[in-house]
C-alpha positions as CSV (number, residue, x, y, z in Angstrom):
1,X,72.1,-12.2,59.6
2,X,74.1,-15.1,58.1
3,X,75.7,-14.9,54.7
4,X,73.0,-17.4,53.3
5,X,70.1,-15.2,54.5
6,X,71.8,-12.0,53.2
7,X,72.2,-13.5,49.8
8,X,68.5,-14.8,49.8
9,X,67.1,-11.5,50.9
10,X,69.2,-9.0,48.8
11,X,70.2,-11.0,45.6
12,X,68.6,-14.4,45.1
13,X,65.0,-13.5,46.3
14,X,65.1,-9.9,45.6
15,X,63.1,-7.8,43.3
16,X,64.7,-9.0,40.1
17,X,63.9,-12.6,40.8
18,X,60.2,-11.8,41.6
19,X,60.2,-9.9,38.2
20,X,61.6,-12.9,36.4
21,X,59.0,-15.3,37.8
22,X,56.1,-12.8,37.0
23,X,57.5,-12.2,33.4
24,X,58.0,-15.8,32.6
25,X,54.5,-16.7,33.9
26,X,52.8,-13.9,32.1
27,X,54.8,-14.8,28.9
28,X,53.9,-18.5,29.3
29,X,50.2,-17.6,29.9
30,X,50.0,-15.6,26.8
31,X,51.6,-18.3,24.7
32,X,48.9,-20.9,25.8
33,X,46.1,-18.2,26.0
34,X,45.8,-18.3,29.6
35,X,44.2,-21.7,29.3
36,X,45.3,-22.6,32.8
37,X,42.2,-20.9,34.0
38,X,39.9,-23.4,32.3
39,X,40.1,-26.0,35.1
40,X,37.0,-28.0,33.8
41,X,38.8,-28.8,30.6
42,X,42.1,-29.4,32.4
43,X,40.3,-32.1,34.5
44,X,38.6,-33.6,31.5
45,X,41.9,-33.9,29.7
46,X,43.7,-35.5,32.6
47,X,41.9,-37.4,35.5
48,X,38.7,-37.9,33.4
49,X,40.6,-39.2,30.5
50,X,42.3,-42.1,32.2
51,X,39.7,-44.7,31.4
52,X,39.8,-44.0,27.5
53,X,43.4,-42.9,27.4
54,X,44.5,-46.4,25.8
55,X,48.0,-45.9,27.2
56,X,49.8,-49.2,28.0
57,X,51.3,-50.1,31.3
58,X,55.0,-50.0,31.1
59,X,57.6,-52.0,33.1
60,X,60.3,-49.3,32.7
61,X,58.3,-46.0,32.5
62,X,55.6,-44.3,34.6
63,X,52.0,-43.9,33.5
64,X,50.6,-40.2,33.4
65,X,48.7,-40.8,36.7
66,X,52.0,-42.2,38.4
67,X,53.8,-39.2,37.2
68,X,51.1,-37.0,38.9
69,X,51.1,-38.9,42.1
70,X,54.9,-39.2,42.2
71,X,55.3,-35.5,41.4
72,X,52.6,-34.7,44.0
73,X,54.6,-36.9,46.5
74,X,57.6,-34.6,45.8
75,X,55.8,-31.3,46.0
76,X,53.1,-32.1,48.6
77,X,55.8,-31.9,51.4
78,X,56.2,-29.5,54.2
79,X,55.6,-26.7,51.6
80,X,51.9,-27.0,51.9
81,X,51.9,-27.1,55.8
82,X,55.1,-25.7,57.4
83,X,56.2,-23.4,54.5
84,X,52.5,-22.0,54.3
85,X,52.8,-21.1,58.1
86,X,56.0,-19.5,57.5
87,X,54.6,-17.5,54.6
88,X,51.7,-16.1,56.6
89,X,53.9,-15.5,59.7
90,X,56.5,-13.5,57.9
91,X,54.5,-12.0,55.0
92,X,51.0,-11.6,56.6
93,X,47.8,-12.9,55.2
94,X,48.4,-11.1,51.9
95,X,51.1,-13.7,51.1
96,X,48.4,-16.3,50.5
97,X,47.0,-14.0,47.6
98,X,50.4,-13.8,46.0
99,X,50.9,-17.6,46.4
100,X,47.7,-18.1,44.5
101,X,49.2,-15.6,41.7
102,X,52.3,-17.6,41.7
103,X,50.4,-20.8,41.3
104,X,48.2,-19.8,38.3
105,X,51.3,-18.3,36.7
106,X,53.1,-21.3,37.5
107,X,50.6,-23.5,35.9
108,X,51.6,-22.0,32.6
109,X,55.3,-22.1,33.4
110,X,55.4,-25.6,34.4
111,X,53.1,-26.6,31.4
112,X,56.0,-25.3,29.1
113,X,58.7,-26.8,31.1
114,X,57.5,-30.1,30.8
115,X,56.3,-29.5,27.1
116,X,59.8,-28.7,26.3
117,X,61.2,-31.5,28.6
118,X,59.0,-34.2,26.6
119,X,60.4,-32.8,23.3
120,X,63.9,-33.2,24.3
121,X,64.0,-36.4,26.5
122,X,66.1,-39.2,25.6
123,X,65.5,-43.1,25.4
124,X,67.8,-45.2,27.5
125,X,69.0,-48.7,26.1
126,X,66.4,-50.6,28.3
127,X,63.5,-48.6,26.8
128,X,63.0,-46.2,29.8
129,X,62.9,-42.4,29.1
130,X,65.5,-39.9,30.6
131,X,64.7,-36.2,30.6
132,X,65.1,-33.1,32.5
133,X,65.4,-29.3,32.2
134,X,69.1,-29.7,31.6
135,X,68.3,-30.9,28.1
136,X,66.3,-28.1,27.0
137,X,68.6,-25.6,28.8
138,X,71.5,-27.0,26.7
139,X,69.5,-26.4,23.5
140,X,68.2,-22.9,24.6
141,X,71.5,-21.5,26.1
142,X,74.5,-23.8,26.2
143,X,76.0,-26.9,27.9
144,X,77.5,-24.8,30.6
145,X,74.1,-23.4,31.8
146,X,72.7,-26.9,31.7
147,X,75.5,-28.2,33.9
148,X,75.2,-25.4,36.2
149,X,71.5,-26.2,36.5
150,X,72.2,-29.8,37.1
151,X,74.7,-29.0,39.9
152,X,72.2,-26.7,41.6
153,X,69.5,-29.4,41.2
154,X,72.0,-32.0,42.9
155,X,72.5,-29.6,45.8
156,X,68.6,-28.9,46.0
157,X,68.0,-32.5,46.3
158,X,70.2,-32.6,49.4
159,X,68.7,-29.2,50.7
160,X,65.1,-28.6,49.9
161,X,64.4,-32.2,48.8
162,X,66.0,-33.8,51.9
163,X,67.4,-31.6,54.8
164,X,64.1,-29.2,55.1
165,X,61.8,-32.1,54.7
166,X,63.2,-34.4,57.4
167,X,64.0,-31.4,59.7
168,X,60.4,-30.4,59.5
169,X,59.3,-34.1,60.1
170,X,61.5,-34.5,63.2
171,X,60.4,-31.2,64.6
172,X,56.7,-32.0,64.2
173,X,57.1,-35.5,65.8
174,X,59.2,-34.2,68.6
175,X,56.7,-31.3,69.2
176,X,53.6,-33.6,69.4
177,X,55.1,-37.0,70.7
178,X,58.4,-36.1,72.4
179,X,60.1,-38.4,69.9
180,X,63.9,-37.8,70.1
181,X,65.1,-36.1,66.9
182,X,67.9,-38.8,66.5
183,X,65.3,-41.6,66.3
184,X,63.4,-39.6,63.8
185,X,66.5,-39.3,61.7
186,X,67.2,-43.1,62.0
187,X,63.7,-44.0,60.9
188,X,63.7,-41.6,58.0
189,X,67.1,-42.6,56.8
190,X,66.0,-46.3,57.0
191,X,62.5,-45.6,55.0
192,X,64.2,-43.4,52.4
193,X,66.9,-46.0,51.9
194,X,64.5,-48.7,51.1
195,X,62.5,-46.5,48.7
196,X,65.3,-44.8,46.7
197,X,67.1,-48.0,45.9
198,X,64.0,-49.1,44.2
199,X,64.0,-46.2,41.5
200,X,61.3,-44.1,40.1
201,X,59.1,-46.9,39.0
202,X,59.0,-48.3,42.6
203,X,58.2,-44.8,43.8
204,X,55.4,-44.4,41.4
205,X,53.8,-47.7,42.4
206,X,53.8,-46.7,45.9
207,X,52.7,-43.1,45.5
208,X,49.8,-43.8,43.3
209,X,48.3,-45.9,46.2
210,X,49.5,-43.7,49.2
211,X,49.4,-40.1,48.1
212,X,45.5,-40.1,47.4
213,X,44.9,-41.6,50.8
214,X,47.3,-39.3,52.8
215,X,45.9,-36.1,50.8
216,X,42.4,-37.3,51.3
217,X,42.6,-37.7,55.1
218,X,44.4,-34.2,55.2
219,X,41.7,-32.6,53.2
220,X,38.9,-34.0,55.4
221,X,40.7,-32.7,58.5
222,X,41.0,-29.2,56.9
223,X,37.4,-29.1,55.6
224,X,36.2,-30.0,59.4
225,X,38.1,-27.2,60.8
226,X,36.9,-24.7,58.2
227,X,33.3,-26.0,58.7
228,X,33.6,-25.1,62.4
229,X,34.7,-21.7,61.6
230,X,32.7,-21.2,58.6
231,X,31.3,-17.8,59.6
232,X,34.9,-16.5,59.6
233,X,35.8,-17.7,56.2
234,X,34.4,-14.5,54.3
235,X,36.2,-12.1,56.6
236,X,39.4,-14.3,55.9
237,X,39.2,-13.7,52.1
238,X,38.7,-10.1,52.7
239,X,41.9,-10.0,55.0
240,X,43.9,-11.7,52.5
241,X,42.9,-9.5,49.7
242,X,43.4,-6.4,51.8
243,X,46.7,-7.3,53.1
244,X,47.9,-8.2,49.7
245,X,47.8,-4.7,48.7
246,X,48.8,-3.3,52.0
247,X,51.1,-0.1,51.1
248,X,52.1,0.6,54.7
249,X,55.6,1.0,55.4
250,X,57.4,-1.9,57.6
251,X,60.0,-1.1,60.2
252,X,60.4,2.5,59.0
253,X,61.0,1.5,55.4
254,X,59.5,2.7,52.2
255,X,55.8,2.8,51.5
256,X,54.4,-0.4,50.0
257,X,57.1,-2.4,51.8
258,X,54.2,-4.5,53.4
259,X,52.9,-5.5,50.1
260,X,56.4,-6.3,48.8
261,X,57.1,-8.5,51.8
262,X,53.8,-10.4,51.2
263,X,54.6,-10.8,47.7
264,X,58.2,-12.0,48.4
265,X,57.0,-14.5,50.9
266,X,54.0,-15.6,48.9
267,X,56.1,-16.4,45.7
268,X,59.1,-17.8,47.7
269,X,56.9,-20.3,49.6
270,X,54.6,-21.0,46.6
271,X,57.5,-21.9,44.5
272,X,58.8,-24.0,47.3
273,X,55.5,-25.8,47.6
274,X,54.7,-26.4,43.9
275,X,58.3,-26.1,42.3
276,X,56.8,-24.3,39.2
277,X,59.7,-22.6,37.5
278,X,62.4,-24.7,39.0
279,X,62.5,-27.3,36.4
280,X,62.7,-30.0,38.8
281,X,59.4,-31.8,38.2
282,X,60.4,-32.3,34.5
283,X,62.5,-35.3,35.4
284,X,59.6,-37.2,36.6
285,X,57.1,-36.1,33.9
286,X,59.6,-37.1,31.2
287,X,59.4,-40.6,32.5
288,X,55.9,-41.0,31.3
289,X,55.0,-43.7,28.8
290,X,52.7,-41.2,27.1
291,X,54.4,-39.7,24.0
292,X,52.4,-36.5,24.0
293,X,54.3,-33.4,25.1
294,X,50.9,-31.5,25.2
295,X,49.2,-34.1,27.4
296,X,52.0,-34.5,29.9
297,X,52.2,-30.7,30.2
298,X,48.6,-30.7,31.2
299,X,49.2,-33.3,34.0
300,X,52.0,-31.0,35.2
301,X,49.6,-28.1,35.4
302,X,47.1,-30.3,37.3
303,X,49.9,-31.1,39.9
304,X,50.5,-27.3,40.6
305,X,46.7,-26.6,40.9
306,X,46.3,-29.5,43.4
307,X,49.4,-28.7,45.4
308,X,49.0,-24.8,45.7
309,X,45.4,-23.8,44.8
310,X,43.7,-26.7,46.8
311,X,46.1,-28.0,49.5
312,X,47.8,-24.6,50.5
313,X,44.5,-22.7,50.3
314,X,42.9,-25.2,52.6
315,X,45.9,-25.0,55.1
316,X,45.7,-21.2,54.9
317,X,42.2,-21.0,55.8
318,X,42.7,-23.3,58.7
319,X,45.6,-21.3,59.9
320,X,43.8,-17.8,59.6
321,X,40.5,-19.2,61.1
322,X,41.9,-21.0,64.1
323,X,45.5,-19.7,64.9
324,X,46.5,-16.4,66.4
325,X,48.8,-15.1,63.7
326,X,50.7,-12.3,65.7
327,X,54.1,-10.9,65.7
328,X,55.0,-13.6,68.3
329,X,54.7,-16.2,65.6
330,X,57.4,-14.6,63.5
331,X,59.8,-15.5,66.1
332,X,59.7,-19.1,65.4
333,X,58.9,-18.5,61.5
334,X,55.3,-19.9,62.0
335,X,56.6,-23.5,61.5
336,X,54.0,-24.9,63.9
337,X,50.9,-22.7,63.0
338,X,49.0,-25.4,61.2
339,X,49.4,-27.8,64.3
340,X,48.5,-25.0,66.7
341,X,45.2,-24.2,64.5
342,X,44.1,-27.8,64.6
343,X,44.7,-28.1,68.2
344,X,42.7,-25.0,68.8
345,X,39.8,-26.1,66.7
346,X,39.6,-29.9,67.6
347,X,41.9,-30.5,70.5
348,X,45.4,-31.5,71.3
349,X,45.1,-34.7,69.5
350,X,44.2,-32.9,66.2
351,X,47.6,-31.2,66.3
352,X,49.3,-34.6,66.5
353,X,47.3,-35.6,63.5
354,X,48.8,-32.6,61.5
355,X,52.2,-33.5,62.6
356,X,51.7,-37.0,61.3
357,X,50.6,-35.7,58.1
358,X,53.8,-33.5,58.0
359,X,55.9,-36.4,58.7
360,X,54.4,-38.7,56.0
361,X,54.4,-35.9,53.3
362,X,58.0,-35.2,54.2
363,X,59.1,-38.6,53.8
364,X,57.4,-38.9,50.3
365,X,59.1,-35.7,49.3
366,X,62.5,-36.7,50.5
367,X,62.1,-39.9,48.6
368,X,61.1,-38.4,45.3
369,X,63.9,-35.7,45.4
370,X,66.3,-38.6,45.3
371,X,65.2,-39.4,41.8
372,X,66.0,-35.7,40.9
373,X,69.5,-35.9,42.3
374,X,70.1,-39.2,40.7
375,X,69.0,-37.8,37.2
376,X,71.2,-34.7,37.6
377,X,74.1,-36.8,38.4
378,X,73.6,-39.0,35.5
379,X,73.4,-35.8,33.3
380,X,76.7,-34.6,34.8
381,X,78.5,-38.1,34.8
382,X,76.7,-40.4,32.3
383,X,79.0,-43.3,32.9
384,X,79.4,-43.0,36.7
385,X,77.2,-44.9,39.2
386,X,75.0,-43.4,41.8
387,X,75.6,-45.6,44.9
388,X,77.8,-43.0,46.6
389,X,75.1,-40.2,46.1
390,X,72.4,-42.4,47.4
391,X,74.4,-43.3,50.5
392,X,75.1,-39.7,50.9
393,X,71.3,-39.0,50.5
394,X,70.6,-41.4,53.3
395,X,73.2,-39.8,55.5
396,X,71.7,-36.4,55.0
397,X,68.4,-37.7,55.9
398,X,69.7,-38.5,59.4
399,X,71.5,-35.0,59.5
400,X,68.3,-33.2,58.3
401,X,66.6,-34.5,61.6
402,X,69.1,-33.0,64.0
403,X,70.5,-29.6,62.5
404,X,68.9,-26.3,62.9
405,X,65.9,-25.5,60.9
406,X,67.0,-22.1,60.0
407,X,70.2,-23.3,58.3
408,X,68.0,-25.9,56.2
409,X,65.6,-23.4,55.2
410,X,68.1,-20.7,54.1
411,X,70.1,-23.3,52.1
412,X,67.0,-24.5,50.4
413,X,66.0,-20.9,49.4
414,X,69.5,-20.4,48.1
415,X,69.7,-23.5,46.0
416,X,66.0,-23.0,44.7
417,X,66.7,-19.6,43.4
418,X,70.1,-20.7,41.6
419,X,68.1,-23.6,39.9
420,X,65.4,-21.1,38.8
421,X,67.7,-18.7,36.9
422,X,69.0,-20.9,34.1
423,X,65.6,-22.7,33.8
424,X,63.4,-19.5,33.6
425,X,65.9,-18.1,31.0
426,X,65.7,-21.2,28.7
427,X,61.8,-21.4,29.0
428,X,61.7,-17.6,27.8
429,X,64.2,-18.4,25.1
430,X,62.3,-21.4,23.9
431,X,58.9,-19.7,23.9
432,X,60.3,-17.0,21.4
433,X,61.8,-20.0,19.4
434,X,58.6,-21.7,19.2
435,X,57.0,-20.8,15.9
436,X,53.9,-21.6,13.7
437,X,54.9,-23.6,10.7
438,X,52.2,-21.8,8.6
439,X,53.9,-18.5,8.8
440,X,57.5,-19.5,9.4
441,X,57.8,-23.0,7.7
442,X,61.2,-22.0,6.2
443,X,63.0,-21.2,9.4
444,X,64.8,-24.0,11.3
445,X,64.3,-23.7,15.0
446,X,64.6,-26.6,17.2
447,X,60.8,-26.2,18.0
448,X,59.4,-25.6,14.4
449,X,56.0,-26.5,15.7
450,X,53.5,-24.4,17.5
451,X,52.7,-25.1,21.1
452,X,49.4,-26.9,21.8
453,X,46.9,-25.1,23.7
454,X,46.1,-27.2,26.8
């Protein structure tokens, strides 16, 4: 076991981290009256409100819908396909249940992340907005914690946002089409180079057109496989629930370790997928031209719902219905389970279809994470340029195609966890400091106004 793996298993993603995510999710859920479960109202206040929103198109900032598609471009990466396979292979079918739990709790957490992010964002001289978790972490804790978060976000942009995505892309294309990984790296570096130099607004204009199409095609493919295996679906849900609370010992360990393993992998890969609790998506959402913190928080909630409850669930059902998830899959981390499942159900060409989807999602995610890294760099060094970082980012895109997958995933898990610590601490502090003016009007907290219920 490498040093990074040991840190991830024993410190960064141990029981204390799971408790922190659970506590924050429950704390946030109580604060917003568990309103994340009212999906019909969430859709009414977001997607169905677009025609009557009255929000003007901005040349500098993103529309709320563009923030959704841009955020989905970042989160709908390999986490929904590759990471889901890893979670099932390493944590069993029960990991899917814990991924659902992490998503619903994460919806509340991300609502407050973006609520606080909108309340603390800045305005650039050109009229564009600049925000991120570092601003509310600075207010809640101190400047040092915000700097630590920004450094971790910068590293995560290179790790989870770039290396793992391009690594999964090259692995998928090499597996299906025999494409040399160095060619994948060259293509990825070229495409990402064109995209990231266009900035966040350019990314939003592209993703609002492309992401709905890619997602729709992938969803249709999943529904076809699920329909062909429809008789198995009830038993799959039973298996997920049964394995989620499996108290058997694993490898001679303590009673209940099977459940803990499923919980650990479900939360870890769920967070990798939707990024709720990391504070990263706040950067994109605070670029919205909508001035309502409450409304932008709802759009962030919708993103987590689509990413994990919809997309990850469809992938999980496909894998559990059409792939043979045995101990042998653990050996390769289950990274190709979705492709195997599609191939088993629809033929070899279907596996290629999945790998093309992985490649497209990965490219979109890697392009979006450059925005997060650039924002972190701007917070750390307000007067410096970002050209060196962007060139480094492009170089990492090539490197990600040719390095060992295990190293990339381990580094991503490490930086993810380090980002989450100051962010979750700040969110909990600000929840306590958010007061209702009717009962505490004389107290002068930064947030002297009650949180709106989404």
